[in-house]
C-alpha positions as CSV (number, residue, x, y, z in Angstrom):
1,X,24.3,-98.1,0.7
2,X,22.8,-97.0,4.1
3,X,21.6,-99.1,7.1
4,X,20.0,-97.4,9.7
5,X,19.3,-98.2,13.7
6,X,15.5,-97.7,14.4
7,X,16.6,-97.3,17.9
8,X,18.7,-94.6,17.4
9,X,18.4,-91.7,15.1
10,X,22.1,-91.0,15.3
11,X,23.3,-94.4,14.5
12,X,23.8,-95.9,11.2
13,X,26.0,-97.8,8.9
14,X,26.9,-96.8,5.3
15,X,29.1,-98.8,2.8
16,X,30.3,-97.0,-0.4
17,X,30.4,-99.3,-3.5
18,X,32.2,-97.7,-6.2
19,X,31.8,-98.9,-9.9
20,X,34.8,-99.3,-11.7
21,X,34.7,-99.4,-15.6
22,X,37.3,-100.0,-18.4
23,X,37.4,-99.1,-22.2
24,X,39.6,-100.3,-24.7
25,X,39.6,-97.7,-27.6
26,X,41.6,-98.8,-30.9
27,X,42.6,-96.4,-33.0
28,X,42.6,-96.9,-37.0
29,X,46.0,-96.4,-39.0
30,X,48.0,-95.9,-36.2
31,X,50.2,-98.6,-35.0
32,X,50.8,-98.6,-31.0
33,X,54.4,-97.6,-31.0
34,X,54.0,-94.6,-33.4
35,X,51.8,-93.0,-30.5
36,X,54.3,-91.6,-28.5
37,X,56.1,-90.2,-31.6
38,X,53.4,-88.9,-33.7
39,X,53.4,-84.9,-34.7
40,X,51.0,-82.7,-33.3
41,X,48.0,-82.7,-35.2
42,X,48.6,-86.0,-36.9
43,X,45.4,-87.0,-38.4
44,X,43.4,-90.5,-37.2
45,X,40.3,-91.9,-37.1
46,X,38.8,-93.5,-34.0
47,X,38.0,-97.6,-34.4
48,X,35.7,-99.3,-32.3
49,X,35.4,-99.1,-28.8
50,X,34.8,-102.1,-26.5
51,X,33.6,-101.6,-22.9
52,X,34.1,-104.0,-20.2
53,X,31.2,-105.1,-17.9
54,X,31.0,-103.1,-14.9
55,X,33.3,-104.1,-12.1
56,X,32.5,-103.0,-8.5
57,X,35.0,-102.3,-5.7
58,X,34.9,-101.8,-2.0
59,X,37.8,-101.5,0.2
60,X,38.0,-102.3,3.9
61,X,37.9,-98.6,5.0
62,X,34.3,-98.1,2.8
63,X,32.4,-99.1,5.7
64,X,31.4,-96.5,8.1
65,X,29.4,-96.3,10.9
66,X,28.4,-93.0,12.0
67,X,28.7,-92.7,15.8
68,X,32.4,-94.6,15.8
69,X,33.2,-92.1,13.0
70,X,31.8,-89.1,15.4
71,X,33.9,-90.3,18.2
72,X,37.1,-90.3,15.9
73,X,36.1,-86.7,14.9
74,X,35.7,-85.6,18.4
75,X,39.2,-87.0,19.5
76,X,41.2,-85.6,16.4
77,X,39.2,-82.1,17.3
78,X,40.3,-82.5,20.8
79,X,43.7,-83.1,20.4
80,X,44.1,-80.3,17.5
81,X,42.1,-77.5,19.6
82,X,44.5,-78.4,22.5
83,X,47.7,-77.7,20.2
84,X,46.3,-74.6,18.5
85,X,45.3,-73.4,22.0
86,X,48.6,-73.6,23.2
87,X,50.1,-71.8,20.2
88,X,47.8,-69.0,20.9
89,X,48.7,-68.6,24.3
90,X,52.1,-68.0,22.9
91,X,50.9,-65.2,21.0
92,X,50.8,-61.4,21.7
93,X,49.8,-58.5,19.8
94,X,52.1,-55.6,19.6
95,X,50.7,-51.6,19.2
96,X,53.3,-49.2,17.9
97,X,53.1,-45.3,18.5
98,X,54.7,-43.2,16.5
99,X,55.2,-40.3,18.8
100,X,57.8,-41.7,21.1
101,X,55.3,-43.9,23.5
102,X,56.5,-47.0,24.2
103,X,55.2,-50.0,22.1
104,X,52.1,-51.9,24.3
105,X,52.3,-56.0,24.1
106,X,49.0,-57.4,24.8
107,X,48.5,-61.3,25.2
108,X,46.4,-62.8,22.4
109,X,43.6,-64.1,24.7
110,X,43.5,-60.6,26.6
111,X,43.1,-58.8,23.0
112,X,41.0,-61.9,22.1
113,X,38.5,-62.6,25.3
114,X,36.0,-64.2,22.8
115,X,38.6,-67.0,22.3
116,X,38.9,-68.1,26.0
117,X,38.0,-71.6,26.5
118,X,38.1,-72.2,22.4
119,X,39.8,-75.5,22.9
120,X,36.7,-76.7,25.0
121,X,34.1,-75.7,22.7
122,X,32.3,-78.8,20.4
123,X,33.9,-79.2,16.9
124,X,31.1,-78.6,13.9
125,X,31.1,-82.6,13.6
126,X,29.8,-83.0,16.9
127,X,27.6,-79.9,16.9
128,X,25.8,-81.4,13.6
129,X,24.9,-84.7,15.6
130,X,23.9,-83.0,18.6
131,X,21.6,-80.4,16.8
132,X,20.1,-83.4,14.9
133,X,19.2,-85.2,18.4
134,X,17.9,-82.2,19.8
135,X,15.9,-80.6,17.3
136,X,12.6,-82.2,15.5
137,X,14.8,-83.9,13.0
138,X,15.7,-86.0,15.6
139,X,12.4,-87.8,15.0
140,X,13.9,-89.3,11.8
141,X,17.0,-91.6,11.5
142,X,19.9,-89.3,10.2
143,X,20.9,-92.1,7.9
144,X,17.6,-91.9,6.0
145,X,18.6,-88.3,4.9
146,X,22.2,-87.9,5.2
147,X,25.5,-89.4,4.7
148,X,29.2,-88.9,5.9
149,X,31.6,-87.8,3.0
150,X,34.7,-88.6,5.4
151,X,38.0,-87.2,5.2
152,X,41.4,-87.7,7.0
153,X,44.5,-85.7,6.7
154,X,47.3,-84.3,8.5
155,X,47.4,-80.8,9.7
156,X,50.5,-79.5,12.1
157,X,51.6,-83.2,12.7
158,X,48.3,-84.1,14.1
159,X,45.8,-86.7,12.3
160,X,42.6,-84.6,11.6
161,X,39.5,-86.7,11.2
162,X,36.1,-85.2,9.8
163,X,33.3,-85.3,7.2
164,X,31.0,-83.3,5.3
165,X,27.3,-84.0,5.5
166,X,26.0,-84.9,2.1
167,X,21.8,-85.0,1.6
168,X,20.7,-88.3,-0.1
169,X,17.5,-85.9,-1.3
170,X,19.0,-82.8,-3.0
171,X,16.1,-80.4,-3.8
172,X,17.2,-77.9,-6.7
173,X,15.5,-74.7,-5.7
174,X,17.8,-72.5,-3.4
175,X,16.1,-70.0,-0.9
176,X,17.7,-66.9,-0.2
177,X,16.0,-63.6,1.6
178,X,15.5,-61.4,-1.6
179,X,13.3,-58.8,0.4
180,X,11.3,-61.7,1.7
181,X,9.4,-61.1,5.1
182,X,10.0,-63.6,8.0
183,X,6.9,-65.0,7.6
184,X,7.2,-65.7,3.9
185,X,10.5,-67.2,4.5
186,X,9.3,-69.8,6.9
187,X,6.5,-70.6,4.8
188,X,9.2,-71.3,2.0
189,X,11.2,-73.4,4.5
190,X,8.2,-75.0,5.6
191,X,7.3,-76.3,1.8
192,X,11.1,-77.4,1.8
193,X,10.7,-79.5,4.5
194,X,7.7,-81.3,3.1
195,X,9.9,-82.1,-0.1
196,X,13.0,-83.5,2.1
197,X,10.3,-85.5,4.3
198,X,12.0,-84.0,7.4
199,X,10.8,-81.4,9.9
200,X,13.4,-78.8,10.4
201,X,15.2,-80.1,8.0
202,X,16.1,-77.0,6.1
203,X,18.3,-76.1,9.2
204,X,20.6,-78.5,8.1
205,X,20.8,-77.8,4.6
206,X,21.2,-74.2,5.8
207,X,24.5,-75.4,7.6
208,X,25.7,-77.4,4.5
209,X,25.3,-74.0,2.9
210,X,24.1,-75.2,-0.6
211,X,20.3,-74.6,-0.6
212,X,19.4,-72.5,2.3
213,X,21.2,-69.3,2.6
214,X,22.8,-68.4,6.0
215,X,21.1,-65.0,5.9
216,X,17.8,-66.8,5.8
217,X,18.8,-68.6,9.4
218,X,20.0,-65.2,10.8
219,X,16.6,-63.6,9.5
220,X,14.2,-66.3,11.2
221,X,16.3,-66.2,14.2
222,X,15.9,-62.5,14.7
223,X,12.2,-62.7,14.0
224,X,12.1,-65.6,16.7
225,X,14.1,-63.5,19.2
226,X,11.6,-60.3,18.6
227,X,8.4,-62.9,19.0
228,X,7.6,-62.4,15.3
229,X,7.8,-66.2,14.4
230,X,7.7,-69.4,16.6
231,X,9.4,-72.5,16.2
232,X,8.9,-75.5,18.0
233,X,10.9,-74.7,21.4
234,X,13.3,-77.4,20.9
235,X,13.9,-76.0,17.1
236,X,14.1,-72.7,18.2
237,X,16.8,-73.4,20.8
238,X,19.2,-75.1,18.0
239,X,18.5,-72.1,15.6
240,X,19.3,-69.5,18.5
241,X,22.4,-71.7,19.6
242,X,23.5,-71.5,16.2
243,X,22.8,-67.5,15.5
244,X,25.1,-67.0,18.9
245,X,28.0,-69.4,17.3
246,X,27.6,-70.0,13.8
247,X,29.2,-73.2,12.0
248,X,28.9,-74.8,8.7
249,X,30.3,-77.3,6.4
């Protein structure tokens, strides 16, 4: 169950209501006390089955506000990255030489300069929301197209909070490169957007990773950089930022 805020494309409320059904199955010719002691292969026949009326349950934590959950994700990600960044700072890479030269010890960040500032970069949950708002998809309330499959767990003694976005409309067709030109792929992606009723929606299905392969995004990004394809400026900016620093779920 979804509720969206028409004044904010990112703000929605989701409520998970789960059906719970119990069944009572009776076995003919077997007494209840015999079931634990019956030998393997003991023949029996199913009797009649009685199914109770559906029962629906909803726990206190089954109601989620998207922006409040996002804030929890950001706080959790910041704490985890600060912890991991400090651990990275303690690492060194040692190169050994068999010709008698002394070992070379290199600090981790000197060996991997691309990781400098990693702790300050936004996590994938934050980027998902930011990309939706910055792109043409932001013309639509996110809650009409996606819900958050939320998760909480402990890692390295830190409480992790996250989600995996799940589409409410899940097309069966998968789009791959398969030797297609960028313009042919863009035609397919445009048709895909019409199916999911969301401009630039294909990008978010690519981020999820089930319906649009990452190679499609890379090929479209390369064509945009080369001036062979033209997207809406804000969509191009989002796609090229992903191409420079990919993320996925």
